[in-house]
C-alpha positions as CSV (number, residue, x, y, z in Angstrom):
1,M,0.0,0.0,0.0
2,D,1.5,3.3,-1.0
3,N,1.7,6.3,1.3
4,E,-1.0,8.2,-0.6
5,A,-3.6,5.4,-0.1
6,L,-2.6,5.0,3.5
7,S,-3.0,8.8,4.1
8,A,-6.4,8.7,2.5
9,R,-7.6,5.9,4.7
10,L,-6.3,7.5,7.9
11,K,-8.0,10.7,6.9
12,A,-11.3,8.8,6.3
13,F,-10.9,7.1,9.7
14,A,-10.3,10.5,11.4
15,L,-13.4,11.8,9.7
16,M,-15.5,8.8,11.0
17,L,-14.3,9.5,14.6
18,K,-15.1,13.1,14.3
19,F,-18.4,12.2,12.8
20,G,-19.5,10.0,15.7
21,H,-18.1,12.6,18.2
22,D,-20.2,15.4,16.7
23,L,-23.4,13.3,16.9
24,F,-23.0,12.6,20.6
25,D,-22.3,16.2,21.3
26,A,-25.4,17.5,19.4
27,K,-27.8,19.5,21.6
28,D,-30.8,17.5,20.9
29,F,-32.2,14.6,18.9
30,R,-33.3,16.6,15.8
31,S,-29.9,18.2,15.6
32,A,-28.1,14.8,15.8
33,A,-30.3,13.4,13.0
34,A,-29.6,16.5,10.8
35,L,-25.8,16.1,11.4
36,A,-25.9,12.4,10.6
37,V,-27.3,13.2,7.1
38,S,-25.3,16.3,6.4
39,N,-21.8,15.4,7.7
40,S,-21.7,12.0,6.0
41,R,-21.7,13.6,2.6
42,S,-17.9,13.9,2.5
43,L,-17.5,10.2,3.3
44,L,-20.2,8.6,1.2
45,N,-20.5,11.1,-1.7
46,F,-24.2,10.6,-2.2
47,R,-26.5,12.8,-4.3
48,T,-29.1,13.2,-1.5
49,A,-30.0,11.3,1.7
50,S,-32.8,11.0,4.2
51,L,-33.1,9.5,7.7
52,L,-36.5,8.0,8.7
53,E,-37.9,6.8,12.1
54,L,-40.2,3.7,12.1
55,A,-42.6,3.3,15.1
56,D,-46.1,1.8,15.6
57,G,-46.3,0.6,11.9
58,K,-45.6,4.1,10.6
59,A,-42.6,5.8,9.0
60,Q,-41.6,9.5,9.2
61,V,-38.8,11.5,7.7
62,I,-36.8,13.1,10.5
63,A,-33.9,14.6,8.5
64,Q,-33.1,15.4,4.8
65,Y,-29.8,16.4,3.3
66,G,-29.5,20.1,2.7
67,Q,-32.7,20.9,4.7
68,P,-32.5,22.5,8.1
69,E,-36.0,21.1,8.8
70,P,-37.4,18.1,7.0
71,N,-40.4,18.7,4.7
72,V,-42.5,15.7,5.8
73,H,-45.4,16.7,3.5
74,S,-43.3,16.7,0.3
75,R,-43.8,14.2,-2.5
76,L,-40.3,12.8,-2.0
77,A,-40.9,12.3,1.8
78,L,-44.2,10.5,1.2
79,L,-42.6,8.2,-1.4
80,Q,-39.6,7.4,0.9
81,E,-42.0,6.7,3.9
82,R,-43.9,4.3,1.7
83,L,-40.7,2.6,0.6
84,A,-39.5,2.3,4.2
85,L,-42.7,0.4,5.2
86,S,-42.2,-2.1,2.3
87,L,-38.6,-3.0,3.3
88,V,-37.7,-6.0,5.5
89,P,-35.0,-5.1,8.1
90,G,-31.7,-6.9,7.6
91,E,-28.1,-6.8,8.7
92,E,-26.6,-5.8,5.3
93,P,-27.3,-2.6,3.3
94,Q,-29.9,-3.2,0.6
95,I,-29.4,-1.9,-3.0
96,L,-32.6,-0.9,-4.8
97,T,-32.9,0.0,-8.5
98,R,-35.8,0.2,-10.9
99,K,-35.2,-3.4,-11.8
100,N,-35.5,-4.9,-8.2
101,G,-38.5,-2.9,-6.8
102,L,-37.7,0.8,-6.6
103,S,-40.7,2.8,-7.6
104,P,-40.6,4.8,-10.9
105,E,-41.0,8.1,-9.0
106,L,-38.0,7.4,-6.8
107,A,-36.0,6.0,-9.7
108,A,-36.5,9.1,-11.8
109,G,-33.2,10.7,-13.0
110,N,-31.4,7.3,-13.0
111,A,-31.5,7.2,-9.2
112,V,-30.5,4.1,-7.2
113,Y,-30.8,3.7,-3.4
114,C,-28.7,2.2,-0.7
115,C,-30.9,1.4,2.3
116,C,-29.4,0.7,5.7
117,F,-31.4,-0.2,8.8
118,L,-29.6,1.1,12.0
119,R,-29.4,-1.7,14.6
120,P,-30.1,-0.5,18.2
121,P,-27.2,-0.9,20.7
122,A,-27.4,-3.9,22.9
123,N,-28.4,-2.0,26.0
124,T,-31.4,-0.5,24.2
125,A,-32.8,-3.7,22.8
126,G,-36.6,-3.9,22.9
127,T,-37.2,-0.2,22.0
128,E,-40.5,0.6,20.2
129,F,-38.8,2.4,17.3
130,S,-36.0,2.0,14.7
131,F,-34.2,4.1,12.1
132,L,-33.6,3.7,8.4
133,W,-30.9,5.5,6.4
134,L,-31.7,6.1,2.7
135,L,-28.8,7.2,0.4
136,E,-29.5,8.2,-3.2
137,Y,-26.9,7.9,-6.0
138,E,-26.9,8.5,-9.7
139,K,-26.9,5.4,-12.0
140,E,-24.8,3.2,-9.7
141,I,-23.5,3.0,-6.1
142,P,-19.7,3.1,-5.6
143,A,-18.1,-0.1,-4.5
144,Y,-16.8,1.3,-1.2
145,V,-20.2,2.6,-0.1
146,P,-21.8,-0.6,1.5
147,N,-18.8,-1.2,3.8
148,T,-18.5,2.4,4.7
149,V,-22.2,2.7,5.5
150,K,-21.9,-0.3,7.8
151,L,-19.1,1.3,9.7
152,L,-20.9,4.6,10.0
153,A,-24.2,3.0,10.8
154,A,-22.9,1.8,14.2
155,S,-21.9,5.3,15.3
156,V,-25.1,6.8,13.9
157,S,-27.4,4.2,15.6
158,E,-25.7,4.5,19.0
159,A,-25.8,8.3,18.9
160,L,-29.4,8.6,17.7
161,H,-30.6,6.0,20.3
162,Y,-28.7,7.9,23.0
163,Q,-30.2,11.2,22.0
164,R,-33.7,9.7,21.6
165,L,-33.8,7.8,24.9
166,C,-31.3,9.5,27.3
167,K,-30.2,13.0,26.6
168,N,-33.6,14.4,25.6
169,G,-35.8,12.3,28.0
170,L,-34.2,10.2,30.7
171,W,-37.6,9.7,32.3
172,K,-38.7,7.8,29.2
173,V,-36.0,5.2,29.8
174,K,-37.0,4.8,33.4
175,R,-40.6,4.6,32.4
176,H,-39.8,1.9,29.9
177,V,-37.8,-0.1,32.4
178,K,-40.4,0.2,35.2
179,R,-43.5,0.0,33.1
180,N,-44.2,-3.7,33.7
181,W,-43.6,-3.4,37.4
182,I,-46.0,-0.4,37.7
183,R,-48.7,-2.2,35.8
184,A,-48.3,-5.3,37.9
185,A,-48.4,-3.3,41.1
186,L,-51.5,-1.4,39.9
187,F,-53.2,-4.7,39.0
188,V,-52.5,-6.2,42.4
189,F,-53.8,-3.0,44.1
190,L,-57.1,-3.0,42.1
191,C,-57.6,-6.7,42.9
192,A,-57.1,-6.1,46.6
193,L,-59.4,-3.1,46.4
194,M,-62.3,-5.3,45.1
195,F,-62.2,-7.2,48.4
196,L,-62.3,-4.1,50.5
197,P,-65.3,-4.3,52.9
198,V,-67.7,-1.4,52.6
199,S,-71.1,-0.8,54.1
200,E,-74.1,-1.5,51.8
201,S,-76.0,1.7,51.6
202,A,-78.9,3.3,49.7
203,T,-80.5,6.8,49.6
204,A,-84.1,7.8,49.2
205,E,-86.2,10.9,49.7
206,F,-88.4,10.9,52.8
207,T,-91.4,12.9,54.0
208,L,-92.1,13.9,57.7
209,K,-95.5,12.7,58.8
210,A,-97.4,12.2,62.1
211,P,-97.0,8.9,63.9
212,V,-100.8,8.3,63.8
213,V,-102.8,9.4,60.7
214,T,-106.6,9.0,60.8
215,C,-108.5,9.5,57.6
216,A,-112.2,10.5,57.2
217,N,-114.1,9.7,54.0
218,A,-117.5,10.6,52.6
219,W,-120.3,8.2,53.7
220,F,-122.4,8.8,50.6
221,D,-122.7,10.9,47.4
222,G,-123.7,14.5,48.0
223,Q,-122.7,18.1,48.3
224,I,-120.7,19.7,51.1
225,A,-122.7,22.5,52.7
226,R,-119.9,23.9,54.9
227,C,-116.6,23.1,56.6
228,L,-116.7,24.2,60.2
229,V,-112.9,24.1,61.0
230,Q,-110.0,25.6,59.1
231,D,-107.1,23.5,57.8
232,G,-104.2,23.3,60.3
233,E,-106.3,23.8,63.5
234,I,-106.1,21.4,66.5
235,V,-109.3,19.4,66.9
236,K,-110.7,17.0,69.5
237,K,-112.3,13.7,68.9
238,G,-116.0,14.2,68.1
239,D,-115.7,17.8,67.0
240,P,-117.9,18.4,63.9
241,I,-115.8,19.2,60.8
242,V,-117.9,18.8,57.7
243,E,-121.7,19.1,57.1
244,F,-123.5,17.8,54.0
245,D,-126.4,19.7,52.4
246,T,-129.5,18.0,54.0
247,A,-132.3,19.7,52.3
248,Q,-133.0,16.9,49.8
249,L,-132.5,14.3,52.6
250,S,-135.1,16.1,54.8
251,Y,-137.6,16.0,51.9
252,R,-136.9,12.3,51.4
253,L,-137.5,11.6,55.2
254,A,-140.7,13.6,55.2
255,S,-142.0,11.7,52.1
256,A,-141.1,8.4,53.6
257,Q,-142.8,9.2,56.9
258,G,-146.0,10.4,55.1
259,T,-146.1,7.2,53.2
260,L,-145.6,5.2,56.4
261,R,-148.5,7.0,58.2
262,E,-150.8,6.5,55.2
263,L,-150.1,2.8,55.1
264,E,-150.6,2.4,58.8
265,A,-154.0,4.1,58.7
266,E,-155.1,2.0,55.8
267,L,-153.9,-1.2,57.4
268,A,-155.8,-0.4,60.7
269,L,-159.0,0.1,58.7
270,E,-158.7,-3.1,56.8
271,Q,-157.9,-5.1,59.9
272,Q,-161.3,-4.3,61.5
273,N,-163.2,-6.4,58.8
274,A,-160.4,-9.0,58.1
275,F,-161.8,-11.6,60.4
276,T,-164.9,-12.4,58.3
277,D,-163.7,-11.6,54.8
278,E,-160.9,-13.8,53.3
279,A,-160.2,-11.2,50.5
280,R,-159.7,-8.5,53.1
281,L,-157.3,-10.8,55.0
282,G,-155.0,-11.0,51.9
283,K,-155.1,-7.3,51.5
284,V,-154.1,-6.8,55.1
285,K,-151.0,-8.9,54.6
286,L,-150.0,-6.9,51.5
287,L,-150.4,-3.6,53.3
288,A,-148.3,-4.9,56.2
289,A,-145.5,-5.7,53.8
290,R,-145.7,-2.3,52.2
291,R,-145.6,-0.7,55.7
292,E,-142.4,-2.5,56.4
293,T,-140.9,-1.2,53.2
294,A,-142.0,2.3,54.1
295,R,-140.5,1.9,57.5
296,I,-137.2,0.9,56.0
297,A,-137.2,4.0,53.8
298,V,-137.7,6.1,56.8
299,D,-134.8,4.5,58.7
300,E,-132.6,4.9,55.6
301,A,-133.4,8.7,55.4
302,K,-132.7,9.0,59.1
303,W,-129.4,7.2,58.6
304,Y,-128.3,9.7,55.9
305,L,-129.3,12.6,58.1
306,E,-127.4,11.2,61.0
307,H,-124.2,10.8,58.9
308,S,-124.5,14.1,57.2
309,R,-122.2,15.6,59.8
310,I,-118.7,14.1,59.8
311,C,-116.8,14.6,63.1
312,A,-113.1,14.3,64.0
313,P,-112.3,10.6,64.6
314,A,-109.3,11.4,66.9
315,D,-107.5,14.2,68.6
316,G,-104.8,16.0,66.6
317,L,-104.0,18.4,63.7
318,L,-106.7,18.8,61.0
319,V,-105.5,18.5,57.4
320,L,-108.2,19.1,54.8
321,A,-108.0,17.3,51.5
322,D,-108.5,20.4,49.5
323,G,-106.2,22.6,51.6
324,R,-108.7,25.3,52.7
325,A,-112.2,25.2,54.2
326,E,-113.5,27.6,51.5
327,Q,-112.5,25.2,48.8
328,L,-114.3,22.2,50.4
329,A,-117.6,24.1,50.9
330,G,-120.0,23.6,48.1
331,K,-118.0,20.7,46.6
332,A,-119.8,17.6,45.3
333,V,-118.2,14.4,46.5
334,R,-118.7,10.7,45.9
335,T,-118.8,7.8,48.3
336,G,-115.3,7.1,49.7
337,D,-113.7,10.4,48.7
338,K,-111.2,11.5,51.3
339,L,-112.4,14.7,53.1
340,F,-109.7,15.3,55.7
341,E,-107.0,13.7,57.9
342,V,-106.2,14.1,61.5
343,F,-102.5,13.9,62.4
344,G,-102.1,12.6,66.0
345,G,-99.6,11.0,68.3
346,E,-96.4,12.3,69.8
347,G,-93.3,13.1,67.9
348,M,-92.8,12.7,64.1
349,A,-92.2,9.8,61.7
350,A,-90.4,9.7,58.4
351,E,-91.9,7.8,55.5
352,I,-89.1,6.5,53.2
353,P,-89.9,4.8,49.8
354,V,-87.0,2.5,49.0
355,D,-86.6,1.6,45.3
356,E,-86.8,-2.1,44.4
357,R,-83.2,-2.1,43.1
358,D,-82.0,-1.0,46.5
359,A,-84.2,-3.4,48.4
360,S,-81.4,-5.8,49.2
361,I,-80.4,-3.6,52.1
362,L,-83.8,-4.4,53.8
363,R,-83.0,-8.1,54.2
364,G,-80.8,-7.7,57.2
365,V,-80.3,-5.2,60.1
366,F,-79.9,-1.6,58.8
367,S,-80.0,1.9,60.2
368,V,-81.2,5.2,58.8
369,T,-80.0,8.8,59.1
370,L,-82.1,11.7,57.9
371,Y,-81.0,15.0,56.3
372,L,-83.6,17.7,55.7
373,H,-83.4,19.8,52.6
374,T,-83.7,22.8,54.8
375,A,-80.7,21.7,57.0
376,P,-78.6,19.3,55.0
377,E,-75.6,19.7,57.3
378,T,-77.5,18.3,60.3
379,A,-77.9,14.5,60.7
380,I,-81.2,13.5,62.4
381,P,-81.2,10.0,64.0
382,A,-84.3,7.8,63.6
383,E,-85.4,4.4,64.6
384,I,-86.9,1.9,62.1
385,R,-90.4,0.9,63.1
386,E,-92.0,-0.8,60.1
387,V,-91.1,-2.1,56.6
388,S,-93.8,-3.0,54.1
389,R,-93.9,-6.6,53.0
390,Y,-94.6,-5.7,49.3
391,P,-93.7,-2.7,47.1
392,E,-96.2,0.0,46.4
393,L,-96.6,2.2,43.3
394,T,-95.5,5.7,44.1
395,E,-96.2,9.1,42.5
396,R,-93.1,8.7,40.4
397,K,-94.4,5.6,38.8
398,T,-91.9,3.3,40.5
399,F,-92.4,0.4,42.9
400,C,-91.0,1.1,46.3
401,Y,-91.0,-0.6,49.7
402,M,-92.2,1.8,52.4
403,V,-90.0,2.2,55.4
404,R,-91.4,4.0,58.5
405,A,-88.9,5.4,61.0
406,E,-89.6,7.5,64.1
407,L,-87.5,10.5,65.0
408,A,-85.7,10.4,68.4
409,P,-87.6,12.2,71.2
410,G,-86.9,16.0,71.0
411,A,-85.4,15.8,67.5
412,E,-88.6,17.2,65.9
413,S,-88.1,20.6,67.4
414,G,-88.6,23.3,64.8
415,M,-89.8,20.8,62.2
416,R,-93.2,20.7,60.4
417,Y,-95.2,18.0,58.8
418,G,-94.5,17.6,55.1
419,M,-90.9,18.6,55.2
420,R,-88.7,16.5,52.9
421,G,-85.1,15.4,52.8
422,I,-82.7,12.6,52.0
423,A,-82.6,9.4,54.0
424,K,-79.3,7.4,54.1
425,L,-79.8,3.7,54.8
426,S,-76.8,1.8,56.0
427,G,-76.7,-2.0,56.1
428,G,-74.2,-4.8,56.6
429,K,-70.7,-5.1,55.1
430,V,-70.2,-6.2,51.5
431,T,-67.1,-6.2,49.2
432,L,-66.5,-3.3,46.9
433,G,-66.3,-5.7,44.0
434,Y,-69.8,-7.0,44.7
435,R,-71.3,-3.5,45.0
436,L,-69.7,-2.4,41.7
437,F,-70.8,-5.5,39.9
438,K,-74.3,-5.2,41.2
439,S,-74.6,-1.5,40.1
440,A,-73.2,-2.3,36.6
441,L,-75.4,-5.3,36.2
442,L,-78.6,-3.3,37.1
443,Y,-77.5,-0.5,34.7
444,F,-77.0,-2.8,31.7
445,R,-80.2,-4.8,32.3
446,E,-82.2,-1.6,31.8
447,W,-81.1,-1.5,28.2
């Protein structure tokens, strides 16, 4: 080997060392990729070159020769990205021409390509990305290029992986190393959380009512003449509350009594001659039957008059069905219509409709705490007294079990009948997993 050839090789070797040193000293990953393409021109003598990154089944140009920033939307970049996805990674550089698969667009101007995949360093194996180096030549590739590219590829790959993983984002390396451990720890934590015991609970809206409610209904069809007591007043048992219009009933009683007197007089007359006349004896029996019918009509009219005044069935607070006495007066009612209620008893009770989907809490021992809408910050203790054995259809068109709870003595201070709030029912312990599964199952069954 002559001195001139030796000098050229030593110069090339020095350029390679400087080439790798410059890549490691680049300020960031983008700068290192641009230096890898631009500084290799003096060693490889290509016409143009590009560096691509492959990740998640996609390819993107990250550096182009002679360009400070790659034009990723150019026609050339799109063609090179499509080419990169069609190549199979290998150890040796691949030579592509029009004859062995290079597209006519890339092969324009007698272009040929040297394609080199950059192998990751051993300590970065398993990364989710890789790099491809594309070198474009005119007509043919010089003989020294494949070997030189292989030598440079080691430095380029090590520097780019270092810049990509370490220098610009050390936390990404740590995340990649610890990712599986974090996932495993999170999975174990979630599994343990499913067995965490929690109290089975349910919420429902309650209404404050009297412990004893007595209802008064209309005995017969008719018209209310007047209401004697105003809504919200305290009444005693036997106090008259509502009176029916009795004018028609009085006429009916007078008519029935007149008919009865007439039949009794006629019957008395016929009975005087009934002992000798068989025909008259039959007529006496018929008149006696009619007299009994008239007497029944009189008793019926008296019954209606006796029940035309409805009195308070118990001591307590009067609650009219229509709200005010003026609205009840003159109203026509039918048999069984509710006229008023009397709230009695000591203390207050809460009526809690529990939806069927939450009825599992009613199977065992449970407690209830009340929170009024007017004072949501204050918890009101209550004691369960009664739970209905079957669900009832509520005003909201849902079937609910009625739970009745009495407030603790003295807790009703400042409260009024009809106040509403939220009742929290707490039952026994269940696992969190069961509770979540139950909620999800009920939700999806509604669809």
